[in-house]
Structure formats: C-alpha cells, structure tokens
PAZAZA-835472 format. One record per residue (C-alpha): residue in one letter; x, y, z. Coordinates in Angstrom, 2 decimals, padded with zeros to 5 digits. Each point is the difference from the previous one (the first is absolute). Example, Ala and Ser with C-alpha at 12.3 -4.5 7.8 and 13.67 -1.06 7.14 Angstrom:
<sites>
SITE aa       X       Y       Z
SITE  A  012.30 -004.50  007.80
SITE  S  001.37  003.44 -000.66
</sites>
This chain:
<sites>
SITE aa       X       Y       Z
SITE  M -009.69  006.65  025.28
SITE  V -000.30  002.58  002.89
SITE  K  001.42 -002.88  002.33
SITE  V  002.81 -001.11 -002.13
SITE  G  001.28  003.75 -000.05
SITE  S -000.16 -000.08  003.60
SITE  L  002.02 -002.72  000.86
SITE  G  003.00  001.61 -001.40
SITE  A  001.41 -003.36 -000.84
SITE  G  000.08  001.04 -004.13
SITE  L -002.21 -003.19 -001.34
SITE  T -000.55  000.18 -003.09
SITE  L -003.90 -000.53 -001.16
SITE  S  000.72 -003.81 -001.14
SITE  Q  002.32 -000.48  003.06
SITE  Y -002.86  000.90  002.02
SITE  L -002.51 -002.11 -001.62
SITE  K  001.93 -002.73  000.14
SITE  L  001.11  000.31  003.46
SITE  H -003.79  000.04  001.03
SITE  A -001.30 -001.93 -002.23
SITE  V -002.35  002.32 -001.94
SITE  E -001.37 -000.90 -003.34
SITE  P  000.67  003.40 -002.10
SITE  S -003.39  001.54 -000.61
SITE  V -000.55  000.94 -004.51
SITE  A  000.77  003.82  001.17
SITE  E  003.06 -000.97  001.58
SITE  K  001.50 -002.58 -002.86
SITE  R  002.77  001.98 -002.01
SITE  S  000.09  000.13 -003.54
SITE  A  003.12  000.12 -002.09
SITE  I  001.68  001.02 -003.30
SITE  F  002.79 -001.60 -001.19
SITE  I  002.46  001.18 -002.65
SITE  F  001.72 -002.28 -002.46
SITE  M  003.09  001.53 -001.22
SITE  E  000.31 -002.58 -002.69
SITE  G  003.30 -000.70 -001.81
SITE  A  001.33  000.64  003.19
SITE  P  001.65  003.37  000.51
SITE  S  003.45  000.64  001.06
SITE  H  000.14  000.63  003.44
SITE  Q  003.06  001.68 -000.04
SITE  D -000.77  002.28 -002.32
SITE  T -003.50  001.01  002.11
SITE  F  000.00 -000.89  003.76
SITE  D  003.53 -001.55  000.68
SITE  L  002.81  002.67 -001.37
SITE  K  003.76 -000.94  000.62
SITE  P  001.35  003.74 -000.94
SITE  N  003.54 -001.19  001.32
SITE  A -000.05 -003.41 -002.47
SITE  P  002.02  000.05 -003.39
SITE  V -001.30  001.63 -002.60
SITE  D -000.89 -003.39 -001.78
SITE  V -002.25 -000.69  002.88
SITE  R -001.49  003.28  001.28
SITE  G -001.02  001.04 -003.20
SITE  E -001.25  003.43 -001.34
SITE  F -002.68  001.14  003.03
SITE  R  000.96  001.38  002.98
SITE  P -001.90  000.08  003.74
SITE  V -002.04  002.66  001.42
SITE  A -000.82  000.93  003.24
SITE  T -003.54 -000.62  001.18
SITE  N -002.11  001.53  002.68
SITE  V  001.05 -002.34  002.67
SITE  A  003.97  000.56  001.21
SITE  G  002.25 -002.73 -001.68
SITE  M -002.53 -001.44 -002.25
SITE  Q  001.04  000.28 -003.88
SITE  V -001.92 -001.16 -003.14
SITE  C  000.47  000.65 -003.69
SITE  E  000.85  003.51 -001.24
SITE  H -002.89 -001.11 -002.43
SITE  L -002.74 -000.36  002.58
SITE  P  000.03  003.61  001.34
SITE  R -003.74 -000.28  001.51
SITE  L  000.37 -003.29  001.14
SITE  A  003.28  001.25  001.91
SITE  E -002.78  002.81  001.23
SITE  R -002.10 -002.45  001.52
SITE  A  002.29 -002.29  001.63
SITE  D -001.64 -000.35  003.61
SITE  K -002.71 -001.49 -001.50
SITE  Y  001.41 -003.40 -001.46
SITE  A  002.90 -002.22  001.12
SITE  I  002.70 -001.39 -002.21
SITE  L  000.90 -003.65  000.18
SITE  R  003.47 -000.73 -001.04
SITE  G  001.85 -003.32 -000.34
SITE  V -002.92 -001.90 -001.15
SITE  T  001.23 -002.97 -001.75
SITE  H -000.58 -003.45 -001.15
SITE  N  001.56 -002.33 -002.97
SITE  V -002.51 -000.02 -002.72
SITE  A  000.81  001.88 -003.40
SITE  D -002.36 -000.88 -002.39
SITE  H -002.83  002.51 -000.49
SITE  G -002.70 -002.42 -000.18
SITE  L  000.77 -001.87  003.46
SITE  A  001.16  003.24  001.77
SITE  K -003.46  001.36 -000.62
SITE  K -001.30 -002.72  001.60
SITE  Y  001.82  000.18  003.04
SITE  L -000.44  003.65  000.09
SITE  L -003.83 -000.43 -000.29
SITE  T -000.63 -002.44  002.07
SITE  G  002.71 -000.15  002.82
SITE  N  000.72 -003.66 -001.11
SITE  K  002.34 -001.55 -001.83
SITE  S -001.96 -002.19 -002.93
SITE  S -000.67 -003.21  000.75
SITE  Q -000.90 -002.74 -002.96
SITE  T -002.55 -001.22  002.21
SITE  V -001.29  003.07  001.25
SITE  S -001.63  003.08 -001.65
SITE  F  000.36  002.86  002.49
SITE  P -002.74  002.94  000.01
SITE  E  001.50  003.89 -000.28
SITE  Y -000.73  002.33  002.40
SITE  G -002.62  001.48 -000.88
SITE  S -002.13 -003.29 -000.40
SITE  V  000.62 -000.81  003.55
SITE  V -001.16  003.62  001.20
SITE  S -003.05 -000.93 -002.41
SITE  H -000.43 -003.37  002.12
SITE  Q  000.79  001.38  003.39
SITE  H -001.19  003.67 -000.28
SITE  P -002.91 -000.01 -002.36
SITE  S -001.44  003.30 -001.31
SITE  E -003.90  000.58  000.41
SITE  E -002.33 -001.35 -002.48
SITE  D -000.17  002.46 -002.75
SITE  L  003.29  000.70 -000.12
SITE  P  003.13 -002.22 -001.35
SITE  S  003.06 -001.13  002.76
SITE  Y  002.82  000.01 -002.14
SITE  V  000.91  001.68 -003.12
SITE  S  002.46 -000.20 -001.99
SITE  I  001.19  002.88 -002.14
SITE  D  001.72 -001.90 -002.71
SITE  E -000.89 -003.54 -001.25
SITE  A  001.25 -002.06  003.66
SITE  F  003.05 -001.90 -000.37
SITE  V -000.83 -002.86  002.21
SITE  G -003.33 -000.56  001.26
SITE  P -001.82 -001.42  003.01
SITE  G  001.68 -003.59 -000.05
SITE  Y -001.41 -002.46  002.42
SITE  L -002.64  002.53  001.39
SITE  G -001.99 -000.27 -003.30
SITE  S -001.15  002.29 -002.59
SITE  R -002.70  001.34  002.33
SITE  Y  002.60  001.92  001.80
SITE  S  001.68  001.24 -003.81
SITE  P  000.55  003.78 -000.80
SITE  L -002.08  001.85 -001.94
SITE  T  002.53  001.43 -002.75
SITE  A -000.23  003.33 -001.41
SITE  D  001.72  002.01 -002.46
SITE  K  002.32  002.92  000.76
SITE  P -001.37  003.66 -000.59
SITE  K  001.54  002.14 -001.93
SITE  H  000.07  003.78  000.87
SITE  G -002.70  001.80 -001.85
SITE  V -001.83 -002.72 -001.31
SITE  P -003.59 -001.47  001.43
SITE  Y  000.55 -002.81  002.35
SITE  S -002.96 -002.22 -000.01
SITE  V -000.97 -002.65  002.15
SITE  R -000.44 -002.06 -003.23
SITE  G  003.98 -000.25 -000.13
SITE  V -000.15 -002.50  003.20
SITE  S -000.19 -003.74 -001.06
SITE  L -001.17 -003.26  001.97
SITE  E  002.54 -002.56  000.53
SITE  D  001.19 -001.18 -003.52
SITE  G -000.09  003.56 -001.65
SITE  L -003.91 -000.28 -000.82
SITE  T -000.98  003.75  000.02
SITE  V -003.37  001.28  001.47
SITE  A -001.54  000.77 -003.56
SITE  K  001.50 -003.80 -001.19
SITE  Y -001.46 -001.29  002.90
SITE  E -003.52  001.56 -000.44
SITE  S -000.32 -001.14 -003.78
SITE  Q  001.22 -003.59  001.27
SITE  K -002.42 -000.24  002.79
SITE  R -002.74  000.43 -002.12
SITE  L  001.18 -002.63 -002.53
SITE  L  000.39 -002.57  003.19
SITE  D -003.37  000.45  001.25
SITE  D -001.17 -000.85 -002.95
SITE  L  002.09 -003.20 -000.03
SITE  D -001.49 -000.56  003.40
SITE  Q -003.41  000.08 -001.70
SITE  A  001.02 -002.00 -002.76
SITE  F  002.02 -002.72  001.95
SITE  R -001.27 -002.07  003.02
SITE  G  002.48 -001.53  003.04
SITE  Y  001.81  003.17  000.74
SITE  E -000.45 -000.65  003.35
SITE  D  002.11 -003.30 -000.34
SITE  L  002.99  002.19 -001.24
SITE  D  003.37 -000.31  001.98
SITE  D  000.00  001.67  002.98
SITE  Q  003.27  001.96 -001.21
SITE  V -001.90  001.45 -002.64
SITE  R -003.24  001.07  001.67
SITE  G  002.55  001.28  002.54
SITE  M  001.82  002.07 -002.84
SITE  D -003.56  000.93 -001.09
SITE  R -001.02  001.57  003.63
SITE  F  003.44  001.98 -000.12
SITE  Q -000.79  001.24 -003.18
SITE  Q -003.61  000.91  000.92
SITE  Q  001.36  001.57  003.15
SITE  A  002.48  001.98 -001.95
SITE  Y -002.30  001.49 -002.59
SITE  S -001.88  001.15  003.26
SITE  I  002.46  001.63  001.58
SITE  I  001.60  001.96 -003.34
SITE  S -004.04  001.00 -000.45
SITE  A -000.41  001.34  003.12
SITE  P -000.11  003.97  000.18
SITE  R  002.26  000.09  002.90
SITE  T  002.69 -001.74 -002.05
SITE  R -000.33  002.12 -002.94
SITE  L  000.31  002.97  001.95
SITE  A  003.28 -001.20  001.31
SITE  F  001.70 -000.65 -003.43
SITE  D -001.35  003.25 -001.05
SITE  L  002.95  002.38 -000.30
SITE  S -001.90  003.29 -001.56
SITE  Q -001.14  000.05  003.49
SITE  E  003.50  001.55  000.50
SITE  K  001.02  003.45 -000.05
SITE  E  002.52  000.96 -002.64
SITE  S  002.18  001.16  002.47
SITE  E -000.16 -003.35  002.09
SITE  S  000.63 -001.90 -003.66
SITE  N  002.82  001.98 -000.56
SITE  R  001.21 -000.60  003.44
SITE  F  000.58 -003.72 -000.46
SITE  G  001.20  000.80 -003.83
SITE  K -000.39  000.17 -003.44
SITE  H  000.72 -004.11 -000.89
SITE  E -001.20 -003.47  000.98
SITE  F  001.77 -000.57  003.04
SITE  G -001.18  003.19  002.09
SITE  Q -003.54 -000.28 -001.64
SITE  S  000.03 -003.57  001.13
SITE  L  000.73  000.72  004.13
SITE  L -002.77  002.64 -000.50
SITE  L -002.33 -002.76 -001.15
SITE  A  001.68 -002.21  003.03
SITE  A -000.66  002.75  002.61
SITE  R -003.72  000.22 -001.41
SITE  L -000.45 -003.45  000.65
SITE  I  001.38  000.01  003.21
SITE  E -002.35  002.88  001.06
SITE  A -003.29 -001.34 -001.30
SITE  G  000.90 -003.56  001.65
SITE  V  002.10 -002.41 -001.88
SITE  H  002.48 -001.87  002.45
SITE  F  002.83 -000.40 -002.62
SITE  V  001.14  001.55 -002.87
SITE  T  003.29 -001.20 -002.10
SITE  V  001.68  002.75 -002.48
SITE  R  001.69 -002.36 -002.30
SITE  L  003.11  002.22 -001.68
SITE  R  000.77 -001.73 -003.29
SITE  P  001.26  000.78 -003.62
SITE  A -000.95  001.66 -002.44
SITE  E  000.25  003.04  002.50
SITE  F  002.06 -000.96  002.94
SITE  D  002.49 -003.06 -000.74
SITE  F  002.65  000.11  002.87
SITE  D  001.88 -002.73 -001.40
SITE  T  002.85  002.23 -000.78
SITE  H  002.68 -002.27 -001.83
SITE  S  001.17  003.04 -002.06
SITE  D -000.34  003.52  000.37
SITE  N -000.74  000.11  003.93
SITE  F  000.25  003.51  000.34
SITE  S -001.48  001.60 -002.55
SITE  R -003.03 -002.50  000.24
SITE  L -000.21  000.82  003.99
SITE  R  000.10  003.86 -000.67
SITE  A -003.13 -001.00 -002.11
SITE  L -001.64 -002.64  002.34
SITE  L  000.61  001.89  003.99
SITE  P -001.43  003.22 -000.91
SITE  P -003.59 -001.67 -000.44
SITE  F  000.50 -002.67  002.68
SITE  D  000.87  002.86  002.50
SITE  R -002.57  002.42 -000.61
SITE  G -002.98 -002.59  000.17
SITE  L  001.45 -001.91  002.97
SITE  A  000.28  003.67  001.75
SITE  A -003.40  000.99 -001.21
SITE  L -001.52 -003.64  001.35
SITE  L  001.78  000.20  003.46
SITE  D -001.61  004.25  000.13
SITE  R -003.69 -001.06 -000.94
SITE  L  000.00 -002.93  002.48
SITE  Q  001.36  002.26  003.11
SITE  E -001.92  002.65 -001.38
SITE  R -002.94 -001.97  000.48
SITE  G  000.43 -001.72  002.46
SITE  R  000.69 -003.26 -001.54
SITE  L  003.61 -000.66  000.44
SITE  S  000.09 -001.62  003.05
SITE  S -002.62 -002.34 -000.65
SITE  T  001.35 -000.85 -003.56
SITE  A  003.21 -002.22 -000.12
SITE  I  002.44  000.85 -003.05
SITE  M  002.73 -001.87 -001.45
SITE  A  002.10  000.40 -003.15
SITE  A  002.71 -002.30 -001.18
SITE  G  001.34 -001.60 -003.05
SITE  E  000.66 -003.78 -000.65
SITE  F  003.97  000.68  000.49
SITE  G  002.75  002.38  000.31
SITE  R  002.49  000.65 -002.59
SITE  T  004.05 -000.76 -000.54
SITE  P  002.39  002.21  002.35
SITE  K  002.26  000.14 -003.42
SITE  I -001.22  002.13 -003.08
SITE  N  000.51 -002.01 -003.38
SITE  S  001.04  000.68 -003.09
SITE  S -003.42  001.50 -001.51
SITE  G -000.09  002.15  003.10
SITE  G -002.52 -002.02  001.75
SITE  R -000.80 -002.10  002.90
SITE  D -000.84 -003.90  000.01
SITE  H -001.78 -002.17  002.22
SITE  W  001.12 -000.29  003.97
SITE  A -001.69 -001.55  002.12
SITE  R  002.06  000.55  002.65
SITE  A -001.02  003.20  001.28
SITE  M -003.02  002.17 -000.81
SITE  C -002.08  002.74  002.03
SITE  A -003.86  000.16  000.88
SITE  V -001.83  002.93  001.42
SITE  M -002.83 -000.18  002.28
SITE  A -002.62  002.73  000.92
SITE  G -003.03  000.09  002.33
SITE  G -001.99 -001.90  002.68
SITE  D  002.71 -000.60  002.75
SITE  V  002.76  000.81 -002.00
SITE  R  002.57  002.34  001.59
SITE  G  001.33  002.42 -002.66
SITE  G  003.04  001.72 -000.20
SITE  Q  002.61 -002.96  000.36
SITE  V  002.04 -002.11 -002.12
SITE  I -000.12 -003.47  001.41
SITE  G  002.77 -002.76 -000.91
SITE  E  003.46  001.07 -002.07
SITE  T  001.96 -001.53 -002.85
SITE  D  003.88 -000.01 -000.18
SITE  A  002.28  002.78 -001.82
SITE  I -001.41 -000.89 -003.74
SITE  A -003.59 -000.75  000.41
SITE  A  000.92 -003.52 -000.31
SITE  E -001.23 -002.15  002.68
SITE  P -001.56  000.94  003.28
SITE  A  002.14  001.20  002.52
SITE  S -000.83 -001.89  002.99
SITE  V -003.35 -002.07  000.31
SITE  G -002.08  000.30 -003.26
SITE  F -003.98  000.03 -000.17
SITE  S -001.64 -002.45 -002.49
SITE  P -003.05  000.27 -002.17
SITE  D -001.67 -002.21  002.50
SITE  D  001.08  002.87  002.76
SITE  L -001.72  002.37 -001.98
SITE  A -003.18 -002.08 -000.39
SITE  A -000.16 -000.33  003.70
SITE  S  000.19  003.61  000.65
SITE  F -002.28  000.84 -002.67
SITE  F -002.54 -002.28  001.18
SITE  E  000.78  000.70  003.78
SITE  N -000.84  003.95 -000.62
SITE  L -003.32 -001.39 -001.68
SITE  G -000.60 -001.48  003.13
SITE  I -000.43 -003.49 -001.63
SITE  S  002.61 -002.44  001.82
SITE  P  002.71 -001.31 -002.85
SITE  K -000.34 -003.57  002.14
SITE  T -003.38  000.14 -000.89
SITE  E -001.08 -004.07 -001.03
SITE  F -002.02 -000.25 -003.45
SITE  Q -001.48 -003.45 -001.50
SITE  T  001.71 -000.38 -003.45
SITE  N -001.85 -001.44 -002.87
SITE  V  001.42 -003.42  000.69
SITE  G -001.15 -000.11  003.45
SITE  R  002.87  001.12  002.33
SITE  P  000.53  002.85  002.06
SITE  I  002.81  002.33 -000.93
SITE  T  001.31  003.05  001.70
SITE  L -000.64  003.15 -001.51
SITE  V  003.53  001.11  000.05
SITE  R  002.13 -003.10  000.50
SITE  D  003.26  001.46  000.90
SITE  G -000.03  003.65  000.83
SITE  T  000.13  002.15  002.99
SITE  P -001.37  003.53  000.34
SITE  I  002.68  002.72  000.37
SITE  Q -000.02  000.98  003.14
SITE  D  001.62  003.65 -000.32
SITE  L -002.79  000.70 -002.55
SITE  F -002.82  000.59  002.73
</sites>
C-alpha cells in the first residue's frame, strides 16, 4: 500500500489489485452493508428535492444545505446533512419496472428477472467470493431475505435475523436457518433426525441435494452456536449511550447490529426496512408518513457512518441504501405519490467511494434523468466493484452454462 501511495496515480485498491493480478487476501476483502428501503421512498422528498417546481410537484419539504458546498438534502435529514462528506448521492437512477416484486429482484441482484435463471442477491455473491472465517456467517440478513442465493445454491443463503428492538434483550436464538428454522427448534429436530437415522438404513443413498441441505444446516447450526457469533449478536455488550445514538427503534438497532456483525468479521449484512414499522410505499399521506419515517433513517444511518469511521471500518466497508424505484413527480389526490421507476436515488459510502458529491441529475420535476441515467445494473456493478468483485465475473448456473454476474451494468467511475 505504501507503494501504491507513492505512485501518485490515484489508483484504488481494487484497481491496483486488478492491474497487478493480485488475489486479495482475507484481510483485504471488503465487507458491505446494504440498506434496502423497501416500498420505495420518494426521491424528490429525500435526496433530489425540486424547490422551484410547481407546488403539486415539489411538495411540503424544503432542501437544507449540507457540510459540502452546493449539496442539499431534505430538511428532515439534518444528521445526514452534517455528514454529506461521507457519502455520495446518485440521482437519475432509472429503469422501467414499476412492480414492487419484480423491481425488488432487479435492485437486489442487478439483473432483470429471467424465466430461465434465478439470480443471486448481493450477499450470496459475497458469501461465495469473500467467505468469512469458519466460525462466523458470511452473510446475515436482518429480517427475512427477499431473493436468496439463486443459481449459487443453498449453501450461500443468508442466516436471517429478527429485527432487534431497543431495550429488549436480543439473543442469537432469534437467528434462523434458511427455511426459518430457529436454533432452538433445530436442536429438538436434530435429536429427532438422529433417532430416525438409527431407525432407517440407506441414508447415504439419499439424493445429493437432500444431503447437501443437511450439510448446510449442520454448518449453519455450528456457526450460530459458536461463541464468536453469539457475542457478535449480543447487543447487551453495547453501552446505553451507543444504543441511544442509533435510535430507539428497529431501524437504528438493526444498523447497530449490522455494525457489530461487520466488526466481528461477517462480510455482508442486509438491513431490510419494511412494514410494519417502515413502509415507504406512500400512495397516501406521503408527507405525514415521511415525517415519521425519515428521522429514524437519518439518525440510524448517520450513527452507522460515524461508528464505522471511528473504528477504522468505513474504508473497508461498502455501503449502499436504496429502494426499488422512485415516486411520481405529481402528488395525487390522496396526498401521496405513486410508483415511478423512471427516476430514483441511491446513496453510497465507504470503501473507495468519494463522499461529498452528487452524481447524475434529473429534470426540473424529477421525472427523468436530465441526460444519461444509471440503471440498477450500474448500481450493482459499482457496488461489486467497491467490494473488489468484478461485475464481469462468470459463474456456472444450475443448468450448466456460464453467466456473467452483472450482465448489462458498468461501474459508475465518478464514484471512485
């Protein structure tokens, strides 16, 4: 790294390793946190405000200045406004899939849905490429995963964890295996299976997939039972002041748990914001609902950025926050905004991302990219690039043919 710095060429770590064909060591393999703002927050009420637009477009919120000259965010994101130098805003992200289910799959994989191929979500790819040490899970999803490992197979499924609540003791027993089987239930069922193995012969002749799932569950149980993992999930280890810094709500506590997992050595954490506490699908009462939704998001994400920086982890942790699409420029008769895929925003931080910048632009009413837009494929390619994983990596699918990790996306070079 001293040599890289002395070159003065502005090479990022991932670019240097690629240039010199160096395989990253475990210590150099970055971790990541993906914050999934499920339901799709309105971009023009968060990170792409249009104060000069007509009132039925601009809405009730006003932009505020950040700690970066010329960069503005919503007035209900004051903590993030004070930390704008730590993240980049991507405006003009665009696609044409306005259905929640299909758009979620698109965002979470970086590939449009296919009838022939089941694409893996980010965390499963990282679990495959950057596995954690044996006594730690590689990928944890806080709340149930939406897509899963796709063609990579069940061994790269996440361990799913309940969303923690402030002031309520959180136990690793809230973590479950791929099919929702909790540790406590697994212990009792494992005893039953052990008994059945004694009663029936021919177990070794079972289908490979069945035996593979058994190995996966055995491995998952071993990980969950490991003291190191249990300690990582133990939020009682945190001071009350630190817990309060993240916020007394599921979102803040989920991000605090995500930080602990990354610090322990987990390589990918998805934090899924979805009903009942968080629902950005604001077809009605958009502004009153966002007044309740944005402060927890603001507090929790600001605390995450601060903590990772304070502990020297921000430069080794890629972060992305996004919903599956944006919302309509014009406010509807119910005071809400409807589905709108032609424009949305994303926030990226950590790793090689240069904070304090806005990349991309939408038109005067935040309806379309002002010039060239970015696709979810481009977001995925950029996210993987920041993790040190080439988006052009090829994998073998379950039907035996190779497939490119991100088929159509290109990393957004201005990010780095």
